[in-house]
Structures are given as C-alpha cells and as structure tokens.
matplotlib code that plots the C-alpha trace (Angstrom):
import matplotlib.pyplot as plt

x = [-97.0, -93.1, -91.1, -88.6, -85.5, -83.2, -79.7, -76.9, -74.2, -70.8, -70.1, -67.3, -65.0, -63.4, -60.1, -58.7, -54.8, -51.9, -49.7, -50.7, -50.5, -48.3, -47.0, -43.7, -45.1, -47.3, -44.1, -42.3, -45.2, -45.3, -41.7, -41.9, -44.9, -42.8, -39.1, -37.9, -34.7, -31.2, -28.9, -27.0, -23.4, -25.1, -25.6, -27.7, -24.4, -23.1, -26.1, -25.2, -21.5, -22.6, -24.4, -21.5, -19.2, -21.4, -22.8, -23.9, -23.4, -26.6, -28.2, -27.4, -26.2, -24.3, -27.2, -29.2, -26.5, -26.1, -29.9, -30.1, -27.1, -28.9, -32.0, -30.1, -28.5, -32.2, -32.7, -31.3, -30.1, -33.3, -35.3, -33.7, -34.8, -37.7, -41.1, -39.6, -39.4, -36.8, -39.4, -37.9, -40.6, -39.0, -41.1, -40.1, -39.6, -37.0, -34.9, -35.1, -33.8, -31.1, -29.9, -30.3, -32.7, -36.4, -38.9, -39.7, -35.9, -36.1, -39.3, -37.6, -34.5, -36.9, -38.9, -35.4, -34.5, -38.0, -37.1, -34.1, -35.7, -34.1, -37.0, -40.9, -43.3, -45.7, -48.1, -50.6, -54.1, -53.2, -49.5, -48.1, -45.0, -44.8, -44.2, -43.2, -40.7, -41.4, -39.0, -38.0, -37.4, -36.6, -38.7, -41.0, -44.8, -46.1, -44.3, -45.4, -42.7, -40.0, -39.4, -35.8, -37.0, -36.7, -32.9, -32.2, -33.6, -31.2, -28.3, -27.5, -28.3, -25.6, -23.3, -23.5, -23.0, -20.3, -18.4, -19.0, -17.9, -14.5, -14.1, -14.7, -12.2, -9.8, -10.0, -9.5, -6.6, -5.0, -5.6, -4.3, -0.9, -0.5, -0.9, 1.6, 3.9, 3.7, 4.3, 7.6, 8.6, 7.5, 9.4, 12.6, 12.3, 11.5, 15.0, 16.7, 15.1, 16.0, 19.8, 19.1, 19.3, 16.7, 13.7, 10.1, 8.1, 9.9, 10.8, 8.7, 5.5, 6.1, 6.7, 3.6, 1.6, 2.9, 1.8, -1.8, -2.4, -0.1, -3.2, -4.0, -5.8, -8.6, -11.1, -13.9, -12.8, -14.9, -13.4, -14.1, -12.3, -9.2, -9.4, -9.5, -6.4, -4.5, -5.1, -3.8, -0.7, -0.2, -0.5, 2.1, 4.5, 4.4, 5.1, 7.9, 9.5, 9.2, 10.8, 13.7, 14.2, 14.3, 16.7, 18.4, 20.4, 22.0, 22.7, 24.5, 26.6, 27.6, 29.0, 30.5, 32.6, 33.4, 34.7, 37.0, 38.5, 38.8, 42.4, 43.1, 43.1, 46.3, 47.0, 46.9, 43.1, 41.8, 43.0, 41.3, 37.8, 38.2, 38.2, 35.4, 33.3, 34.2, 32.3, 29.0, 26.7, 23.1, 23.3, 24.9, 23.1, 21.4, 20.0, 16.7, 16.6, 13.8, 11.4, 9.5, 5.9, 4.4, 5.2, 7.3, 9.5, 12.6, 14.3, 13.7, 15.1, 18.3, 18.8, 18.6, 21.1, 23.4, 23.1, 23.8, 27.1, 28.0, 27.7, 30.1, 32.6, 32.7, 33.4, 36.2, 37.9, 38.2, 41.5, 41.6, 42.9, 40.2, 37.6, 38.7, 38.8, 35.4, 33.8, 35.8, 34.4, 30.9, 31.5, 32.8, 29.8, 27.5, 29.3, 29.0, 25.5, 25.6, 23.7, 25.5, 24.7, 20.9, 19.6, 16.5, 14.5, 15.1, 14.1, 10.7, 10.3, 10.8, 8.4, 4.8, 1.7, 1.3, 5.0, 4.2, 0.9, 3.3, 5.4, 4.7, 2.9, 5.2, 5.5, 9.3, 11.2, 11.5, 14.5, 16.1, 14.6, 11.1, 11.9, 13.0, 10.1, 7.7, 9.6, 9.3, 5.8, 5.1, 6.9, 4.0, 1.6, 4.4, 4.4, 8.3, 9.2, 11.2, 14.0, 14.2, 14.3, 16.8, 19.1, 18.8, 19.6, 22.7, 24.0, 23.1, 22.3, 18.7, 18.5, 19.6, 17.3, 14.6, 15.4, 15.3, 11.6, 10.8, 11.8, 10.0, 6.8, 7.2, 7.9, 4.5, 2.7, 4.3, 2.1, 4.3, 5.0, 4.4, 6.0, 3.8, 6.1, 7.7, 9.3, 11.2, 12.0, 13.3, 15.6, 17.1, 17.9, 20.0, 21.5, 22.6, 24.1, 26.2, 27.7, 28.3, 25.6, 23.1, 23.1, 20.4, 21.0, 20.5, 17.3, 16.0, 17.2, 15.4, 12.2, 12.8, 13.7, 10.4, 8.3, 10.1, 11.2, 13.9, 15.8, 18.3]
y = [-39.6, -38.9, -40.0, -37.4, -39.2, -37.6, -38.0, -37.3, -35.7, -35.4, -32.2, -30.2, -28.6, -25.2, -24.6, -21.4, -21.2, -19.9, -20.4, -22.9, -20.7, -21.8, -20.5, -19.9, -18.1, -15.9, -15.0, -13.9, -11.8, -10.2, -9.4, -7.8, -5.7, -4.6, -4.0, -0.9, -0.9, -1.8, -0.6, 2.4, 0.7, -2.3, -2.8, -5.4, -6.9, -7.1, -9.7, -11.4, -11.6, -13.2, -15.8, -16.6, -17.4, -19.4, -21.5, -25.0, -24.6, -22.3, -24.5, -22.5, -24.2, -23.0, -22.7, -21.1, -18.2, -17.8, -16.9, -14.9, -12.8, -12.5, -11.2, -9.0, -7.0, -5.8, -4.1, -0.7, 0.7, 2.7, -0.2, -1.8, 1.8, 2.0, 2.3, 0.3, -3.4, -5.0, -6.8, -8.4, -8.1, -9.5, -12.4, -16.0, -16.6, -13.9, -15.3, -18.9, -17.5, -15.4, -18.2, -20.9, -23.3, -24.2, -22.4, -25.1, -25.1, -21.6, -22.2, -25.0, -22.8, -19.9, -22.6, -23.5, -20.2, -19.6, -22.7, -21.2, -18.0, -15.7, -14.6, -14.5, -13.4, -10.6, -12.2, -10.8, -12.1, -14.1, -14.8, -12.7, -10.6, -7.0, -3.5, 0.1, 2.6, 6.3, 7.9, 10.7, 9.0, 5.6, 4.2, 1.3, 2.4, -1.2, -4.7, -8.4, -10.8, -12.3, -10.3, -10.3, -8.6, -11.8, -11.8, -8.9, -10.6, -13.4, -11.2, -12.1, -15.7, -15.7, -14.0, -16.4, -19.2, -17.7, -17.3, -21.3, -22.3, -20.2, -21.9, -25.3, -24.4, -23.4, -26.6, -28.4, -26.8, -27.2, -30.9, -30.9, -29.0, -31.5, -34.2, -32.9, -32.5, -35.9, -37.2, -35.7, -37.2, -40.6, -40.7, -39.3, -42.2, -44.7, -43.5, -44.1, -47.5, -48.5, -48.6, -51.3, -54.7, -56.3, -55.0, -56.2, -55.4, -55.7, -52.2, -53.1, -53.5, -50.1, -48.7, -50.3, -48.6, -45.5, -45.9, -47.0, -43.8, -41.2, -40.7, -37.1, -34.9, -33.3, -30.7, -33.0, -34.8, -34.1, -32.8, -36.2, -37.9, -35.6, -36.0, -40.1, -39.6, -37.6, -40.1, -42.9, -40.8, -40.5, -43.9, -44.8, -42.1, -43.4, -47.1, -46.1, -43.9, -46.5, -49.1, -46.7, -46.2, -49.9, -50.8, -47.6, -47.5, -50.8, -49.9, -46.7, -48.7, -51.2, -48.2, -46.5, -50.0, -50.1, -46.3, -47.1, -50.2, -48.3, -47.3, -43.4, -41.0, -39.5, -35.9, -35.1, -36.7, -34.7, -31.4, -32.2, -33.3, -29.8, -28.0, -29.8, -29.2, -25.3, -24.8, -23.4, -26.5, -25.3, -26.8, -30.3, -31.3, -34.5, -34.9, -33.1, -30.9, -32.0, -29.4, -28.9, -28.1, -30.5, -32.3, -35.3, -37.9, -36.3, -39.7, -40.0, -36.5, -37.5, -40.7, -38.9, -36.3, -39.1, -40.9, -37.6, -37.1, -40.6, -40.1, -36.7, -38.9, -41.4, -38.8, -37.5, -41.2, -41.5, -42.8, -43.5, -40.4, -41.8, -41.1, -37.5, -37.0, -38.3, -36.0, -32.9, -34.0, -33.8, -30.4, -29.3, -30.6, -28.6, -25.7, -25.9, -25.7, -22.2, -23.3, -21.1, -18.1, -18.7, -17.3, -18.6, -15.4, -15.9, -19.2, -18.4, -15.3, -17.9, -20.5, -20.9, -20.7, -24.5, -24.8, -22.3, -23.8, -26.7, -24.4, -24.6, -21.8, -21.1, -18.1, -17.8, -16.9, -19.8, -21.7, -24.1, -27.1, -25.7, -25.2, -28.7, -30.3, -28.2, -29.8, -33.3, -32.9, -31.5, -34.3, -36.6, -34.5, -34.2, -37.8, -38.0, -41.2, -41.4, -43.2, -40.2, -37.7, -39.9, -39.9, -36.1, -35.6, -37.7, -35.7, -32.3, -32.4, -31.8, -28.2, -28.7, -31.2, -29.0, -26.1, -28.7, -29.6, -25.9, -25.4, -28.5, -27.5, -23.9, -25.6, -27.5, -24.4, -22.1, -20.9, -21.5, -25.3, -26.5, -30.0, -32.5, -35.2, -33.6, -36.8, -37.1, -33.4, -33.8, -36.8, -34.9, -32.0, -34.4, -36.0, -32.6, -31.8, -35.1, -33.6, -30.4, -28.7, -27.5, -24.0, -23.6, -19.9, -18.8, -20.6, -19.0, -15.7, -16.1, -16.4, -13.7, -11.2, -12.4, -11.8, -8.5, -9.1, -7.1, -10.0, -10.8]
z = [-33.3, -32.9, -30.1, -29.0, -27.6, -25.0, -25.7, -23.0, -24.8, -23.3, -21.2, -22.6, -20.3, -21.9, -20.0, -20.0, -21.4, -19.7, -16.9, -14.1, -11.2, -8.1, -5.0, -6.8, -9.6, -7.3, -5.4, -8.4, -9.4, -6.1, -6.3, -9.6, -8.3, -5.1, -7.1, -5.6, -8.1, -7.6, -4.9, -6.0, -6.2, -8.2, -12.1, -13.9, -15.2, -11.5, -11.3, -14.4, -13.4, -10.2, -12.2, -14.5, -11.5, -9.6, -12.3, -11.8, -7.8, -8.1, -10.8, -13.8, -17.0, -19.7, -22.0, -19.1, -18.9, -22.4, -22.6, -19.4, -20.7, -24.3, -22.6, -20.0, -23.5, -24.1, -20.8, -19.8, -16.5, -16.1, -16.4, -13.4, -11.3, -9.0, -10.9, -13.9, -14.6, -16.6, -19.1, -22.3, -24.8, -28.1, -29.7, -28.8, -32.6, -33.0, -29.7, -31.0, -34.8, -33.0, -30.8, -33.5, -31.6, -31.6, -29.7, -27.7, -26.2, -25.7, -23.3, -21.5, -20.7, -19.5, -17.2, -15.9, -15.2, -13.5, -11.4, -10.1, -9.2, -11.9, -14.0, -14.1, -16.8, -17.4, -19.6, -22.2, -22.7, -25.6, -24.2, -27.4, -26.5, -27.2, -25.8, -26.3, -24.9, -24.8, -27.3, -25.0, -21.9, -23.0, -20.2, -21.2, -21.6, -21.3, -22.1, -21.9, -21.8, -19.8, -16.5, -15.1, -11.9, -9.6, -10.4, -8.3, -5.4, -5.8, -5.3, -1.6, -2.3, -4.9, -3.2, -0.2, -2.6, -4.1, -1.0, -0.2, -3.6, -3.0, 0.0, -1.5, -4.3, -2.1, 0.0, -3.4, -4.6, -1.1, -1.0, -4.6, -3.3, -0.5, -2.9, -4.9, -2.0, -1.0, -4.6, -4.5, -1.0, -2.1, -5.2, -3.4, -0.8, -3.2, -5.4, -2.1, -1.6, -5.2, -4.2, -1.4, -2.6, 0.1, 1.6, 2.8, 1.0, -2.2, -4.1, -7.0, -5.0, -3.4, -6.9, -8.2, -5.2, -5.9, -9.7, -8.7, -7.0, -9.1, -11.5, -13.1, -10.7, -12.9, -11.8, -12.6, -9.3, -6.3, -3.0, -1.4, -4.1, -4.0, 0.2, -0.3, -2.7, -0.3, 2.6, 0.1, -0.4, 3.4, 4.0, 1.3, 2.3, 6.1, 4.8, 2.4, 5.3, 7.8, 5.2, 4.8, 8.5, 9.0, 6.0, 5.2, 8.4, 7.6, 4.0, 5.3, 7.9, 4.9, 2.8, 5.8, 6.4, 2.8, 2.6, 5.9, 3.9, 0.6, -0.4, 0.7, -2.3, -3.4, -2.9, -6.6, -6.7, -3.9, -5.6, -8.7, -6.4, -4.8, -8.3, -9.4, -6.3, -6.5, -9.7, -9.9, -9.3, -9.7, -13.2, -12.5, -9.2, -9.3, -5.8, -5.1, -2.1, 0.6, 1.2, 4.6, 3.4, 5.7, 8.8, 8.3, 10.1, 11.4, 11.2, 7.5, 6.9, 9.0, 7.0, 3.7, 4.8, 6.1, 2.5, 0.6, 3.1, 2.6, -1.3, -0.8, 1.0, -1.9, -4.6, -2.6, -2.4, -6.4, -7.2, -11.0, -13.1, -15.7, -13.5, -12.9, -16.4, -17.3, -14.7, -16.3, -19.8, -18.2, -16.8, -20.2, -22.0, -19.6, -20.0, -23.8, -23.6, -21.9, -19.0, -16.6, -18.4, -17.4, -14.2, -12.4, -13.2, -16.9, -16.9, -15.1, -17.4, -20.5, -19.2, -20.5, -18.0, -18.4, -17.0, -14.2, -13.0, -11.9, -9.6, -6.3, -4.2, -1.1, 0.8, -0.1, -3.0, -5.9, -6.1, -8.9, -6.8, -7.1, -11.0, -11.4, -9.6, -11.9, -14.8, -13.5, -12.8, -16.4, -18.2, -18.0, -19.9, -22.5, -22.6, -21.9, -20.1, -16.9, -18.9, -21.1, -18.1, -16.4, -19.5, -19.6, -15.8, -16.3, -19.2, -18.5, -14.6, -13.3, -14.0, -17.9, -18.3, -16.7, -19.3, -22.1, -21.0, -20.5, -24.3, -25.5, -23.6, -25.6, -28.9, -28.5, -28.0, -30.9, -33.5, -36.3, -37.0, -33.4, -32.1, -32.4, -30.9, -27.8, -26.5, -29.6, -29.7, -26.1, -26.8, -29.9, -27.6, -25.3, -28.3, -29.6, -26.2, -26.6, -29.8, -28.3, -30.6, -28.1, -26.8, -24.2, -23.4, -27.1, -27.2, -23.7, -24.9, -28.0, -26.0, -23.8, -26.9, -28.7, -25.7, -25.1, -21.8, -20.1, -18.3, -21.3]

ax = plt.figure().add_subplot(projection="3d")
ax.plot(x, y, z, "-o")
ax.set_aspect("equal")
plt.show()
C-alpha cells in the first residue's frame, strides 16, 4: 500500500516587468496624450535654450543637458505640432555608444530628466525601442521610446525660474561691485594712515584686517557669503575713516605749522614749479581721485582734500635746485616712453577682456582713474607684488604703471610664446624705462594695428 504525502511547494509569484506606476508617471503620460503642439512663436530649441540657461537652478546637470540636447536632434519641428509626439526611438545601446557611456548611465540620466519633468516614456510591450516615419510626410507612424512632450509643459516654469536666476545674479554682481568700491576706499584711507606715526589701532592691525577680507571673489561663492563679505568691508571702512578723522586732523595741523616755519622759496624756484605743473599730468599723477559711487563720510572726503592741498603747497616750497633738476629728469624719463601720445580710448581698445572686466560700470564716461583702478585690481591675478606696483608708479606715474600692466596682461595671452612669469616681465619693463629703452606708445599702437583698430 502506497502512502501519498502532500508536500506544500512554495508559491511562485509572477511579477510583470516594466516601470512602476506613480502619480508623476501617470501625469506625464496624460500630458503626452493631451499635447496640442508648441505655440507658433516657439520652437523646440527655444525650450532647450531655456534649459541650458537655467541649468542647476532647475535641477539640470551638465550630463542631463547633454543627453537632452542629443535627443532633441532626433526630433523634427512637425513632431512638436498638434497630433504628433516628439518620441526618440533610437535603441538604448546605440545612444550609449554614441555618448561613450554605459547603458546603465543613460538609464540613470533619463530617470533624472523624468524627475525634473522633462521627459516620459512611451514603452512597447517588451520595452524595446523602435519606430517608423512616413517617407512622404516625415511624420511618425508609430514609435516607442523616450517622449520629450513634458518638456513643452515646463516652458512657463523655466521662464519664471530664469527671471529669478537673473535677479539673483544681478544682486550678486551688484554686491561684488560694492565690495570693489569699498576696497578702493579702504586702500586709499590706509595710504593716508601709513603717513601718520602713531594711531590707535596701529596701522599694521588695520592692514592685517584688510588683508583678511581682501580675498578673491569667485562665482562659486553664494550670495549670502558675498553679502557677509560686503558687511565686513563696510565695518572696516567705517573704522579706518573714524581713525583718519581722529588722527588725520592733528597730522595736517602739524604739517601746516612746519610749512609756515619753512624758508620762503625763491622766485626762480617758483617759476620752475609753475612750468612743471603746467605739463599734461594724466601720466604722472600718483594720487588716486576718490569716486562717489556710494554714500561715504563727508568729513573723511574733506580730510583727504586738505591733505592733497597741503601736499601741493609743499611742492611749491622746494628751495633746492637739485630737487628741481630731479623732477625734470623724471618728467623727461616719462616723455621718452611716449606715454603722452596714448589716449584713454586707445588704451581701452588695446586692453584684453580680462582687463576690461575690472573696469567699473558707471553711468558716465570712463576716465584715467578708472583705468588705473582696473590695473591695480588685475595685478593680483598676474601675481605682481605691491612693491613692484609702487616702484612702477614712482618711475612712470600711475598711468604709466597701468599701461605696463596692460601690456603684461596682453603678453600672457598672446598665441605665440606667451609670457609665463608676468611679474618678471613687468619688472623688466620698468627697468627698461629707467634706461630710456621703453616705448609704450609703440607697443600700444602695435596691438591696435594687429587688431585692425582705427584708433591709431
């Protein structure tokens, strides 16, 4: 007699392959079915341009944009019309081979595009991608693959986010411009304070505080961080101005007393000084004119003016013939460089884009002070030290130093034999100026001629 044993075998569940349905997927499929075509004044590449401009602000990475751009090329304008669908039915393997990545990476990028609402899928039963176009009309008869229809529904959202991004970027740039302005003001006040023997806090502490916040501002910094940096500059600016207000007046009074007790200059010396002052001074000025971009202390501006006037009075009181001769030699040295033949417009036309990026944006004509300030701001990028810059200013004046820095910047960007050590190149130019071998106007005119400028 046989005994039949009943064995309970494990139940096998048969799962259906395919994508897991979700509200997001169902909504994208509904959008594809209800698609009525793009607006008349919009084409598919307008949508792609929006995506590229908004980028990470809307969740699109560079790889996602590259894949979307690749898929967009497989569609035609008629695919984006009512009654059609922009479906890319190229196989997954071919896409992976074209882009030089694995199929798994393509699937991950497609999923990321789906999550931001840019694509959906029109799947076949076995998820194979294929399709056919009508040879006469070019319209898709049938297609299974990646459907780009949801991208059309993102247009309004992307435009709104783009406006938000523009507002953010404008605020970032405006904050950076204000920081640049405060830095120029702080440096000018520090230059005044350096001439005063005893101040509280000491000069070296103020200089160290400025160096701590005078960091390079990169686009990777957030608006919040740049805003914090601006507040730090405002605080330091208020501090140095208050120190100058407190100690600057007494220093000016001491200098005035010394000037009164000084011997009176001879008539011959006065005539010599008058001739010197009558020359064109744009290339030999060493005092930076204060701009008025933002609200600043009126007291500090008055103090700066008093010091400049006091310095001018001291210049007219030189009594030794040797000093007058030395001034004449310096002027002759500058004249030998041909600096007096260079106009501001020629200098600006000869400047590189990198140099022009440092020029202030103001609703007024550019002047030489703006040009010098741009050169001073750029010297850090070229690793030119403050000592080298000061030596150049003493030798050629601020404008001459700025022209030398412009030429150094151009030399680092030339196609043939670019300069790799700009600091050494800059110092060599100043040394040539001391021997009368530097001809700045020829170099500027050479750049203008090479670029085909009409300003020669």
